[in-house]
N, C-alpha and C positions, 0 to 999 in steps of 0.2 A: 486475351481479355484486357480491357482497359480499366485503369484504376479510376475510381470516382473521386473527383476533387470536391472537398467540402469547403464552402465559404465560411470562414469563422466570423460569426456575428457577435462575438463576445470579446471582451477585453477584461483582464483581471487587474485589480489594484494590488498594491503590496499588502501582504498579510499584516494584521495589527493585533493588538492585545485582545480586542473583543472577539476575534476569530478563534482564540485559543480554546474557549469553553466548548464550542461546537466540535472542534477537533478532538478535544479530550473525550467528549461523549461518543464520537465515532470510534476512536481508538478503543475505548472501553467496550463498546458493543461488538466490535470486530473480534474481540477475544484475545487481546495481546497477552493476557495472563496465560492463555493456553499455549503460547509459543514456548514457555518454560518447559512444558512437558516434552516438546520436540527436542530441545537441547539437553534435557536431563537423560535422554536415551543413552544408555551405556555404550551402545555400538558406536556412536559418534566419538565418544571419548577414546575408545579403543582404536579407531581409525587414526585419530590425531596422534596417539602414542606411537602407532606403527609407522606413520609418516615420518616422525622425528627420528625413529630408529633406522629405517630402511626405505628411503624415498622411492626407489624403483619397484620394490615388492608391493608397495601399498597404493600405487597409482589407480588401479582398477577399483580397489576397495574404497578409496577416497571419492572417486567419481560416483560410486553407488551411494555412499553416505550423503554426499552433497545432493544428489538427485532425490534421495529419500527425504531429506530435510525440506527441500524445495517443494516437493509434493505434499508433505505434511502441512507446511505453512499455507500453500495454496488451498488445501482442503479446509483449513481453519477459516481462512478469509472468505472463501466462497460459501461455506456453511453458515457464516454469521453476517454477511454483508447486507442481507435483506432486513436485518434488525435495525439498521441505521439508514435506511433509504431516505426517510424524511429529513434527517440531519444532513445527509450528503446534498440533497437538493437545496436545502436552506443555505448551507455553506457556499455552494457554487453561486447561488443568487446573491448572497451577502457580499461576496468578494468580486462579483462581476457586474456588468451593466445589464444583465438579464434578470427577469423575474422567475420565480419557481414555475409559474404557468408556462412561460416561454421555454424553459428548460425541459419540462415534462410534456410538451406538446406532442401529439401523435405524429409519428414519422421523424422524430428528432433523435432516434437512438444513436445514429452514427455521430451526430453533433455532441450528444451527451458523453459518449465514450471519448471523443476528442477533447472535450472539456476536462474530463477527469484526468486524462493523460497530461494535458497542458498544465493543469493545476499541480499535479505531482512533479512536474518539471520546473516549477517556479524556482527562481534562484534562492529564495529564502526558505524553501520547503526543507531541504536537508538540515539547515541550521536550526530550524524549529525542532526537529526530531533529536538533534544532538543535544539541544538544551533540555528537552523533555527527559532524555535518558539520564541526565544528571540527577533528576528527582529520584531515580531508582537506585542510585549508588550509595 
């Protein structure tokens, strides 16, 4: 099976202050506050304690805990992503050379997914979330 090569018809500009508000709306609608319930789970705390006490005995427990957390987070994101569909389209259009209509055009599902991935890989993306996390400390 050959891999389909998608021509990137978009370019992103650097994120700016005006993009923050859309990103805050998206984060809020995705349910970031629900992540706290995932990490408040006593089982995760117990695994971390066991790991510090006996590294070998807790390897499988740690892997199960990490997989459980990842699945819980994925469930939260997938369960809420539809709530911010319009904001995601608008953010991608606002930060690229494409319009919302071009992004949502029929048959552009693969391009849309590539855009989302490329957006999340932007150099300034991690710095944005690091700065945002300081608001919650």
